[in-house]
C-alpha positions in Angstrom: 39.3 -27.1 -35.4 35.5 -28.7 -35.2 35.6 -27.0 -31.4 36.0 -23.6 -33.6 33.5 -24.4 -35.9 30.7 -25.6 -33.0 31.4 -22.5 -31.1 30.9 -19.8 -34.3 27.9 -21.6 -35.3 26.7 -21.3 -31.6 27.5 -17.5 -31.5 25.4 -17.3 -35.3 22.5 -19.1 -33.9 22.7 -17.1 -30.7 23.0 -13.8 -32.7 20.0 -14.8 -34.6 17.8 -15.5 -31.6 18.7 -12.5 -30.1 17.9 -10.6 -32.8 14.7 -12.5 -33.7 13.5 -11.7 -29.9 14.2 -8.2 -30.7 12.3 -8.2 -33.2 9.4 -10.0 -31.7 9.5 -7.2 -28.5 8.7 -4.5 -31.4 5.3 -3.4 -30.6 3.4 -2.2 -33.9 0.4 -0.4 -33.8 -2.4 0.9 -36.5 -3.5 4.8 -36.4 -6.4 5.7 -38.4 -7.2 9.2 -39.4 -9.8 11.1 -41.4 -7.4 13.8 -42.4 -4.9 14.7 -45.0 -1.1 14.0 -43.8 -0.8 17.6 -44.8 -3.4 19.5 -43.1 -1.6 21.6 -40.5 -3.4 19.3 -37.6 -1.7 16.3 -38.5 1.6 17.7 -39.8 2.0 19.6 -36.5 0.0 17.3 -33.8 -0.4 14.2 -34.8 2.9 13.1 -36.8 5.0 14.9 -34.2 3.1 12.9 -31.2 3.6 9.7 -33.1 7.5 10.4 -33.2 7.3 11.4 -29.5 5.6 8.0 -28.8 8.2 6.3 -30.8 11.3 8.2 -29.4 10.6 7.8 -25.7 10.0 4.3 -26.6 13.5 4.1 -27.7 12.2 2.2 -31.0 10.0 -0.1 -29.2 6.7 1.2 -30.3 5.9 1.4 -33.9 2.8 3.6 -35.0 1.8 3.1 -38.6 -0.5 6.0 -39.7 -3.3 5.3 -42.3 -4.6 8.9 -43.2 -7.0 10.4 -45.8 -9.7 7.8 -44.4 -7.8 5.0 -46.1 -8.6 2.3 -43.4 -11.6 4.1 -41.5 -13.9 6.8 -42.6 -14.2 9.2 -40.2 -17.7 8.9 -39.2 -17.0 5.2 -38.7 -14.1 5.8 -36.7 -15.6 5.2 -33.5 -17.0 1.7 -34.5 -13.8 1.0 -36.1 -11.8 1.4 -33.3 -14.2 -0.3 -30.8 -13.7 -3.3 -33.1 -10.3 -3.5 -33.8 -10.1 -2.8 -37.5 -7.7 -0.2 -35.9 -5.7 -0.1 -32.6 -6.1 3.7 -32.6 -8.1 6.5 -34.1 -8.8 10.1 -34.4 -12.4 10.3 -33.5 -14.5 13.8 -33.9 -16.8 13.1 -31.0 -19.5 15.5 -32.4 -20.3 12.9 -35.0 -21.9 10.6 -32.7 -23.9 13.4 -30.0 -25.5 10.6 -28.3 -22.4 8.7 -27.5 -20.6 10.4 -25.3 -23.3 13.2 -23.8 -21.7 14.4 -20.8 -18.4 15.4 -22.7 -20.7 17.2 -24.7 -20.4 20.0 -22.2 -17.6 21.1 -24.0 -19.4 22.2 -26.6 -22.0 24.0 -25.5 -22.0 27.3 -27.0 -20.5 30.4 -25.9 -18.6 29.2 -23.4 -15.4 31.1 -21.7 -13.0 28.9 -23.6 -10.0 31.3 -24.4 -7.7 28.3 -26.3 -7.5 25.0 -27.8 -4.9 24.2 -25.4 -7.2 26.0 -22.7 -10.2 23.6 -23.5 -8.1 20.4 -23.6 -7.0 21.1 -20.2 -10.6 21.4 -19.4 -11.8 18.2 -21.1 -9.1 16.1 -19.7 -9.6 17.4 -16.3 -13.3 16.6 -16.6 -12.8 12.9 -17.7 -10.1 12.1 -14.5 -12.8 14.1 -12.3 -16.0 12.2 -13.2 -16.7 8.6 -13.5 -19.9 8.9 -15.1 -17.5 10.7 -18.2 -15.0 7.9 -18.2 -17.9 5.1 -18.4 -19.2 7.0 -21.4 -16.2 5.8 -23.5 -16.8 2.2 -23.2 -14.8 -0.2 -25.4 -12.5 2.9 -26.2 -9.5 4.3 -24.2 -8.9 7.8 -24.6 -5.5 8.7 -25.2 -5.8 12.4 -25.4 -8.7 14.6 -25.4 -8.8 17.8 -27.1 -10.7 20.5 -28.2 -10.9 23.5 -30.8 -10.5 27.0 -29.7 -14.5 28.1 -30.4 -15.5 27.4 -33.4 -16.6 30.6 -36.1 -18.5 31.1 -39.3 -17.4 30.8 -42.5 -20.1 31.1 -45.5 -19.7 31.4 -49.2 -22.2 33.9 -50.5 -23.7 36.2 -47.4 -21.7 38.1 -45.0 -23.0 37.8 -41.7 -22.6 40.5 -39.4 -25.6 40.7 -37.0 -28.1 37.6 -35.7 -30.7 38.8 -37.9 -28.1 37.6 -40.7 -28.3 34.1 -39.4 -32.0 33.9 -40.3 -32.5 30.8 -42.6 -29.0 29.7 -43.3 -28.3 26.4 -43.7 -25.0 26.0 -41.4 -22.9 22.8 -41.2 -22.5 22.0 -37.2 -21.3 19.1 -35.0 -24.4 17.3 -33.2 -25.4 17.8 -29.7 -25.3 21.4 -28.5 -24.3 22.9 -31.7 -27.2 21.8 -33.5 -29.5 23.6 -30.7 -27.3 26.8 -31.1 -27.8 27.1 -34.5 -31.5 26.6 -34.2 -31.8 29.1 -31.4 -29.9 31.9 -33.5 -32.4 31.4 -36.5 -30.3 28.9 -38.7 -31.1 25.6 -40.2 -28.6 23.4 -38.9 -27.1 19.9 -39.9 -24.5 17.5 -39.3 -21.8 16.5 -42.0 -18.5 15.1 -42.2 -15.4 17.5 -42.7 -14.3 16.2 -45.7 -17.3 16.4 -47.7 -17.6 20.4 -46.2 -15.9 21.5 -49.6 -17.8 19.9 -52.2 -21.4 20.9 -49.9 -20.4 24.6 -49.9 -19.1 25.0 -53.8 -22.5 23.5 -54.6 -24.7 25.4 -52.3 -26.2 22.6 -50.5 -24.9 24.7 -47.4 -24.6 28.5 -47.1 -21.8 28.5 -44.7 -20.3 26.4 -41.4 -19.0 26.6 -38.0 -15.4 25.8 -38.1 -12.3 26.2 -36.6 -8.8 27.7 -38.7 -7.5 24.0 -39.0 -10.2 23.1 -41.1 -10.2 25.9 -43.5 -6.9 24.8 -43.9 -6.7 21.4 -44.1 -10.1 21.0 -46.7 -9.0 24.6 -48.5 -12.4 25.8 -47.6 -10.8 29.2 -48.1 -11.5 28.6 -52.0 -15.3 28.1 -51.7 -16.3 30.4 -48.3 -14.2 33.6 -48.3 -16.7 35.2 -46.1 -15.5 35.2 -42.0 -17.6 36.1 -39.2 -15.5 36.1 -35.9 -18.2 35.2 -33.3 -17.2 32.7 -30.5 -19.8 29.9 -31.2 -18.6 26.5 -29.6 -15.8 24.2 -28.8 -15.6 21.6 -31.2 -13.9 17.8 -29.0 -12.3 15.0 -30.5 -10.2 12.0 -28.8 -7.1 10.2 -30.0 -9.1 7.0 -28.8 -7.7 3.6 -28.6 -9.1 -0.1 -28.5 -9.7 -0.8 -24.9 -8.8 -4.4 -25.1 -5.9 -4.1 -27.3 -4.1 -1.4 -24.8 -4.8 -3.6 -22.2 -2.9 -6.6 -23.8 0.3 -4.8 -24.3 3.0 -4.7 -22.0 3.0 -2.5 -19.1 6.0 -0.6 -20.0 4.2 0.2 -23.3 1.0 1.3 -21.9 3.0 3.5 -19.7 4.7 5.3 -22.2 1.6 5.9 -24.4 -0.2 7.4 -21.5 2.9 9.4 -20.5 2.7 10.6 -24.0 -1.3 11.2 -23.7 -3.2 12.4 -20.7 -3.2 16.2 -19.3 0.2 17.0 -21.2 -0.4 15.3 -24.2 -4.5 16.9 -24.6 -2.5 20.5 -24.5 0.2 19.6 -26.9 -2.7 18.3 -29.5 -4.7 21.1 -28.7 -1.9 24.0 -28.9 -0.4 22.6 -32.3 -3.9 21.0 -33.5 -5.7 24.2 -33.6 -4.5 27.6 -31.8 -1.5 27.8 -34.6 -3.6 26.8 -37.6 -4.6 30.5 -38.4 -1.2 31.1 -39.5 -1.1 28.1 -42.0 -4.8 29.7 -43.8 -3.0 33.2 -44.1 0.1 31.3 -45.7 -2.0 29.6 -48.0 -4.5 32.5 -49.1 -1.5 34.6 -49.5 0.0 32.1 -51.8 -3.5 31.7 -53.8 -3.8 35.0 -54.6 -7.3 35.0 -52.2 -8.6 37.7 -49.9 -10.8 36.7 -47.0 -13.2 39.0 -46.1 -13.1 38.7 -42.4 -15.5 40.6 -39.7 -15.3 40.8 -35.9 -18.4 40.9 -34.6 -18.3 43.6 -31.9 -18.8 42.4 -28.1 -22.2 44.1 -27.8 -23.5 42.0 -30.8 -22.0 38.9 -29.5 -23.7 39.6 -26.2 -26.9 39.7 -28.2 -26.4 36.0 -29.7 -25.3 34.6 -26.4 -28.7 36.0 -25.0 -30.4 33.3 -27.1 -28.4 30.6 -27.8 -26.1 30.8 -24.6 -26.5 30.4 -21.0 -30.5 29.2 -22.0 -28.9 26.5 -23.8 -26.7 25.6 -20.9 -29.6 24.9 -18.4 -31.4 23.2 -21.5 -28.4 20.9 -21.5 -28.5 19.9 -17.7 -32.2 19.6 -17.9 -31.8 17.0 -20.7 -29.0 14.9 -19.0 -30.8 14.9 -15.7 -34.2 13.8 -17.4 -31.7 10.9 -18.9 -30.6 9.8 -15.6 -27.4 11.9 -15.2 -27.9 13.0 -12.2 -24.4 15.2 -11.9 -24.5 17.1 -15.2 -25.2 20.2 -13.5 -21.6 19.7 -11.3 -20.0 18.5 -14.8 -21.1 22.0 -16.0 -20.1 24.0 -12.9 -16.2 22.2 -12.8 -16.3 23.2 -16.6 -17.4 26.9 -15.9 -14.9 26.7 -13.0 -11.9 25.4 -15.0 -12.9 27.9 -18.1 -13.0 30.9 -16.2 -9.2 30.3 -14.1 
């Protein structure tokens, strides 16, 4: 009888130890995001990606998402991930134009980028090809690098149709090449985090913004800027970035899963699902709200006028600027981006 009790106790203890060991094997990671969880991008890219990672790990990886800037503000994301406030974060690289200047090649205006999926593939391939681009990310380990399709223009009052209509407008862009583009077009550009854009347009602080469809959806910009000018400005780019020290400390199988769900295929997934499908979501919302958007598609001949002043001339200026800062491979990076874009 005593022996049976001891055996039963031993089994119970073993089960407790096994359960404890299993619990310890679960790797918990935090992910910070500036966007609302109901936004098109998070709903169609971020959360599905998290699910993919967790399912691929068979429960070994658990990712807790802190949305809507509840853990780190978007403008502070790079610093927050670098210092370990969160393990992973969605970074808007255009908030810090001096942080990844060679990657900024993707935001040069009027590049022949067709879709966000296309742009994302180009960016990840450039990252893999050029050590100088890899070096830019320092304490950050990119899991995914993705872009928008080319941003276009929304305005609150004035419908822009020609190059001359841009003159004097205060326009929100990202930093880096987009600033120079807006200046060349005659506008007055400034950088502003997207979560602040609704109020800025509503109060007339800004006349308009260069945006993708996803931002119009996620921040309800269709309520305050009903004029849409379809002109292929530039692609914004982003990183799903992780604290490099944290990633390197994880077990190899966990690292492998994260990178297998990231990389080229992950970047294409994020680009396509975050941005390429977002117009559908905007149309659903404006229809439900009874709002009519005033859309104007700029004719190709007019687009060529814009490109002549704010396209290729700025590509060459970017190369000269980068070379002046010691980045000797800037021309090679631009040529590689163009070659990939034209495929």
